C-alpha positions, 0 to 999 in steps of 0.5 A, a space after each residue: 500500500 502506498 503512502 498516498 493511500 494511507 493519508 486521510 481522505 480530504 473531502 472537498 468543500 462542496 461535499 462537506 456542505 452537502 453532508 452537513 445539510 443532510 445530517 442536519 435535516 435528519 437530526 431535525 426530523 428525528 427530533 420532531 418525531 420524538 417531540 411531537 404529540 401522538 396524532 388522533 390515530 395513535 390510540 393507546 392499546 386496548 385493555 382486555 376486559 376481565 370476564 365477570 365470574 358467574 354467580 349462579 347456575 341454570 336448570 334445564 327442565 324437560 317434561 313432555 306433559 303439557 300444563 304440569 306445575 313446576 315447584 322449586 323449593 316449595 314455590 311455584 315457578 312455571 308450567 310446562 313446557 319451559 323453553 328457557 333455562 331456570 336461573 338458580 343459586 348454587 346448591 341443592 334445590 328440591 324440584 317437584 313436577 305434578 299434574 292432576 291424574 299423574 304420578 308426581 315427580 320430586 327430586 333434589 337437583 344440585 346447581 353448580 355456579 356457571 354450569 347447566 344442570 338437566 332434569 327430566 320429569 317423566 309424568 305417568 298418567 294413572 287416573 281421570 278427573 271426576 266431577 259430580 254435581 247434585 241438587 243436594 249439597 253435601 251428599 256422600 259420594 262413594 266409588 266401589 263402595 268406598 266413601 271418597 267425598 261429598 258433593 260438589 265433588 271434584 277429584 281424581 279417580 283411578 282409571 277403570 270400570 267403577 260404580 258411583 254411588 251418591 246418596 243423602 238422608 231422605 233421598 233415594 240413592 243414585 248408582 251408576 257404573 262408569 268407565 274412567 279413562 286415563 287423562 280424561 275429564 268426566 262430569 256427572 249431574 246427579 238429581 236425587 229423588 225424595 223418599 215417599 212417606 209411608 201411608 201418604 199419597 205419593 202424588 201431589 195431585 191427590 183428591 185430598 189435596 184439592 180445596 174443593 174436596 174439603 169445601 164439599 165435605 164441610 157443606 155436607 156436614 153442615 147440611 146434615 146437622 141442620 136436618 137433624 135439628 129440624 127433625 128433632 124439633 118436629 118429633 118432640 113438638 113445642 112444649 107450650 102448645 095450646 092443644 094436642 096434635 095427637 088424633 084419637 080414632 074412635 
């Protein structure tokens, strides 16, 4: 390497000025980028929202019998079908599902926070609804010879062929054989008939119940009494008669 090459490069004056201008410009832009406030587009980074921890759980109830009553912890909640989950506090809950004419279902369900618990209520029908009305209030109702209530009567009777008996004091008993069907409603309107009194006419149209019958009897009795008085007077004759009415034949 020659001595000329080892000597430092001496920039010409023009080159030095250009280099100074470029360096000054770069420094100016750098300082502006640092000192200028952020623009509207320079938004701060978003903070991730913390997911709130669930404080309750949900019960999903399935029941294929419409109109069944649903009770939770002894309180009525809704009737089936229930389309939305039921929100409950965590812990054990007593769930009862019932409907007339069906065996009820009752179970303890545990609810977990933030989770869904499922419960299927399988109601089985066993009876029909029987309603009995009568013209006599408080008449006894018996099914198959067993007393089950009084009129007006509205209860569930197990399905099958049975004999209904409705009776009350002073009335003839009413008996009828019926076929009670599962899940159906049965209505009986019973008219009880009074028992006729012994020794009296059963008909209200008896001649002794007519007003004119006793009027005639009264007239006859009065006429007979008057005739008897007249005959009695003629037979005895007047006590103070001036002459005798007896005739003596000679």
